[in-house]
C-alpha positions as CSV (number, residue, x, y, z in Angstrom):
1,M,-4.5,9.2,-11.3
2,A,-6.5,6.9,-8.9
3,I,-8.0,8.3,-5.7
4,I,-6.1,7.9,-2.5
5,I,-8.8,6.5,-0.1
6,D,-8.9,8.0,3.4
7,P,-9.6,5.2,5.9
8,S,-11.9,7.5,7.9
9,W,-14.4,7.9,5.0
10,N,-17.8,6.4,5.2
11,F,-19.6,5.0,2.1
12,K,-21.1,8.4,1.2
13,D,-17.7,10.2,1.7
14,A,-16.1,7.7,-0.7
15,L,-18.9,8.1,-3.2
16,Q,-18.5,11.9,-3.3
17,A,-14.8,11.7,-3.8
18,I,-15.1,9.1,-6.5
19,Y,-17.8,10.9,-8.4
20,N,-15.9,14.2,-8.2
21,R,-12.9,12.4,-9.6
22,Y,-14.6,10.7,-12.5
23,A,-17.2,13.2,-13.4
24,G,-17.4,13.7,-17.2
25,Y,-15.8,10.3,-18.1
26,G,-19.0,9.1,-19.6
27,V,-19.7,5.4,-20.0
28,M,-16.1,4.6,-19.1
29,S,-16.6,6.1,-15.6
30,T,-18.9,3.2,-14.5
31,G,-16.0,0.7,-14.5
32,L,-13.6,3.2,-12.9
33,R,-16.1,4.2,-10.2
34,T,-16.9,0.6,-9.4
35,A,-13.2,-0.2,-9.0
36,E,-12.7,2.7,-6.7
37,I,-15.8,1.7,-4.6
38,Q,-14.2,-1.8,-4.2
39,K,-10.9,-0.2,-3.3
40,W,-12.7,1.7,-0.5
41,G,-13.9,-1.6,0.7
42,N,-10.4,-3.0,0.7
43,V,-9.3,-0.1,3.0
44,V,-12.2,-0.2,5.5
45,G,-12.8,-4.0,5.7
46,K,-15.8,-6.2,5.4
47,S,-18.0,-4.9,8.3
48,R,-17.8,-1.2,7.4
49,A,-18.1,-1.9,3.7
50,I,-21.2,-4.0,4.1
51,T,-22.8,-1.6,6.6
52,G,-22.1,1.4,4.5
53,L,-23.6,-0.2,1.4
54,S,-26.6,-1.6,3.3
55,E,-27.4,1.8,4.7
56,F,-27.2,3.4,1.3
57,I,-29.6,0.8,-0.2
58,R,-32.0,1.2,2.8
59,E,-32.0,5.0,2.3
60,S,-32.6,4.5,-1.4
61,G,-35.6,2.3,-0.8
62,S,-34.4,-0.6,-2.9
63,K,-31.4,-2.0,-4.7
64,K,-32.8,-0.8,-8.0
65,N,-33.1,2.8,-6.7
66,A,-29.6,2.5,-5.2
67,A,-28.2,1.4,-8.4
68,N,-29.8,4.2,-10.2
69,R,-28.4,6.7,-7.8
70,L,-25.0,5.2,-8.4
71,G,-25.4,5.3,-12.1
72,M,-25.0,1.6,-12.6
73,S,-27.0,-1.5,-13.3
74,T,-28.5,-3.5,-10.5
75,S,-26.3,-6.5,-11.5
76,T,-23.2,-4.3,-11.0
77,L,-24.4,-3.2,-7.6
78,K,-24.9,-6.9,-6.7
79,K,-21.3,-7.6,-7.8
80,I,-20.1,-4.9,-5.4
81,E,-22.2,-6.4,-2.6
82,V,-20.7,-9.9,-3.3
83,Y,-17.2,-8.3,-3.4
84,F,-17.7,-6.6,0.0
85,N,-19.0,-9.9,1.5
86,N,-15.8,-11.7,0.5
87,L,-13.5,-9.1,2.0
88,P,-11.4,-9.9,5.1
89,E,-12.0,-8.0,8.4
90,I,-9.7,-5.2,9.4
91,Q,-9.0,-5.4,13.1
92,G,-8.8,-2.0,14.6
93,I,-6.5,0.9,13.9
94,P,-3.1,-0.1,12.4
95,E,-0.2,0.1,14.9
96,E,1.8,3.3,14.5
97,K,5.4,2.8,13.5
98,K,8.1,5.4,13.2
99,Y,8.4,4.8,9.5
100,D,5.7,4.0,6.9
101,V,8.3,2.4,4.6
102,A,12.0,1.4,5.0
103,L,14.0,1.1,1.9
104,S,16.6,-1.7,1.7
105,F,19.1,-1.5,-1.1
106,A,22.7,-1.7,-2.2
107,G,24.7,1.4,-2.8
108,E,25.1,0.5,-6.5
109,D,21.4,1.1,-6.9
110,R,21.2,4.4,-5.0
111,E,20.4,6.6,-8.0
112,Y,17.0,4.9,-8.6
113,V,16.2,4.5,-4.9
114,E,17.0,8.1,-4.0
115,K,14.4,9.2,-6.5
116,V,11.9,7.0,-4.8
117,A,12.8,8.2,-1.4
118,N,12.5,11.9,-2.4
119,L,9.1,11.3,-4.0
120,L,7.8,9.4,-0.9
121,K,9.0,12.3,1.3
122,K,7.1,14.8,-0.9
123,Q,3.9,12.8,-0.3
124,N,4.3,13.2,3.5
125,I,5.2,9.5,3.8
126,S,7.7,8.7,6.6
127,V,10.5,6.8,4.9
128,F,13.7,5.4,6.2
129,Y,16.5,6.2,3.7
130,D,20.0,6.4,5.1
131,T,20.9,9.8,3.6
132,F,17.9,11.3,5.4
133,E,19.2,9.9,8.7
134,T,22.9,11.0,8.7
135,S,22.9,12.6,12.1
136,E,20.6,9.9,13.6
137,L,22.9,7.1,12.5
138,W,26.1,8.9,13.6
139,G,27.6,7.0,16.6
140,K,24.9,4.3,16.6
141,N,25.6,0.6,16.9
142,L,24.3,0.1,13.3
143,V,23.6,-3.6,13.6
144,D,21.3,-3.1,16.5
145,H,19.8,0.1,15.1
146,L,19.1,-1.2,11.6
147,T,17.7,-4.5,13.0
148,E,15.2,-2.5,15.1
149,I,14.1,-0.4,12.1
150,Y,13.7,-3.3,9.6
151,Q,12.2,-5.6,12.2
152,E,10.0,-3.4,14.3
153,G,10.2,0.2,13.2
154,S,8.5,0.2,9.8
155,N,5.1,-0.7,8.4
156,F,6.6,-2.1,5.2
157,V,10.1,-2.8,3.8
158,V,10.7,-2.3,0.1
159,M,13.6,-4.6,-0.8
160,F,15.5,-3.5,-4.0
161,I,16.9,-6.7,-5.2
162,S,20.0,-7.0,-7.4
163,E,23.3,-8.9,-7.6
164,S,24.9,-6.2,-5.5
165,Y,22.1,-6.4,-2.9
166,K,22.8,-10.1,-2.3
167,N,26.4,-9.6,-1.5
168,K,26.4,-6.6,0.8
169,M,27.0,-6.9,4.6
170,W,24.4,-4.2,5.6
171,T,21.7,-5.4,3.2
172,N,22.0,-8.9,4.8
173,V,21.5,-7.3,8.2
174,E,18.4,-5.5,6.9
175,R,17.1,-8.6,5.0
176,K,17.4,-10.9,8.0
177,A,15.6,-8.4,10.3
178,A,12.8,-8.0,7.8
179,F,12.3,-11.7,7.2
180,S,12.2,-12.2,11.0
181,K,9.3,-9.8,11.2
182,S,7.5,-11.1,8.1
183,I,6.9,-14.5,9.7
184,T,5.2,-13.1,12.7
185,I,2.5,-10.9,11.0
186,N,-0.4,-12.1,8.9
187,R,-0.1,-9.6,6.1
188,D,2.3,-8.3,3.4
189,Y,5.4,-6.8,4.9
190,I,8.4,-7.3,2.5
191,L,7.7,-5.7,-0.9
192,P,10.3,-7.0,-3.4
193,A,11.3,-4.8,-6.3
194,R,13.8,-6.4,-8.7
195,F,16.5,-4.9,-10.9
196,D,17.4,-8.5,-11.9
197,D,16.7,-12.2,-11.2
198,T,19.2,-12.6,-8.4
199,E,18.0,-15.2,-5.9
200,I,17.8,-13.9,-2.3
201,P,18.0,-16.3,0.6
202,G,14.6,-16.7,2.4
203,L,12.6,-15.1,-0.5
204,L,10.4,-17.6,-2.1
205,P,10.2,-17.4,-5.9
206,T,6.4,-17.4,-5.7
207,V,6.3,-14.0,-3.9
208,G,5.0,-11.3,-6.1
209,Y,7.4,-8.5,-7.0
210,I,7.7,-5.3,-9.1
211,N,10.1,-5.4,-12.1
212,L,12.0,-2.2,-11.9
213,N,13.2,-2.4,-15.5
214,D,9.8,-1.4,-16.7
215,T,8.7,0.6,-13.6
216,D,9.9,4.2,-13.1
217,P,10.2,5.8,-9.6
218,D,7.0,7.7,-10.0
219,Q,5.1,4.4,-10.8
220,L,6.7,2.6,-7.9
221,V,5.8,5.3,-5.5
222,S,2.2,5.1,-6.7
223,L,2.2,1.4,-5.9
224,I,3.7,2.0,-2.5
225,I,1.0,4.5,-1.7
226,E,-1.7,2.1,-2.9
227,K,-0.3,-0.6,-0.5
228,L,-0.1,1.8,2.4
229,T,-3.7,3.0,1.7
230,K,-5.0,-0.6,1.5
231,F,-3.8,-1.3,5.0
232,G,-4.9,2.0,6.5
233,Y,-1.6,3.7,6.9
234,F,-2.2,6.6,4.5
235,P,-3.2,9.3,4.1
236,K,-2.2,10.8,7.4
237,K,-4.8,12.2,9.8
């Protein structure tokens, strides 16, 4: 299983975790470790990634020495350096929301979604799933409350798309709120996951999605964690 990168790690912290994870993998570990180093860069952003690598090279005395310490060729180290230089900046600490993830789904698809919700909860990820919120939802104006959650109360919305999803009243409330938010922020927000090819109003066909017919709940949760980690929302401090 891939490493979950902690956004607070510096370059040396990341290296230690990566080398501990892939010790004993032999030649194959070079590619795996390189991918994890790049993933650390994705999490911390351009400035921190470049600074961390530059300090490591300076301490090593040269790029050749640094590459030797990393157990890779100088050309591979240069590729990592180029990768870091092409990263976007990450501006500050991500805004805290009540929920890391809100799940939007039709009742007909609950069996799959409930497995995802329980797995996320076990990973200490704050998830909005209606069954977890029975007392909280009791007596609420649900249109207003759900609009707030799917528009302002979550870091991401996982949208479980199916024919049933398209035709439900409450999923339409959630969908409209999520789309309203997605056009105001400059990053991924709605994460489509498809049971079928149903067209959803407002969702462009060019948006990347996960095919749930060949993705089990454990795999989907791993992908959600990877997305949260990339944007600095996980793991928890």
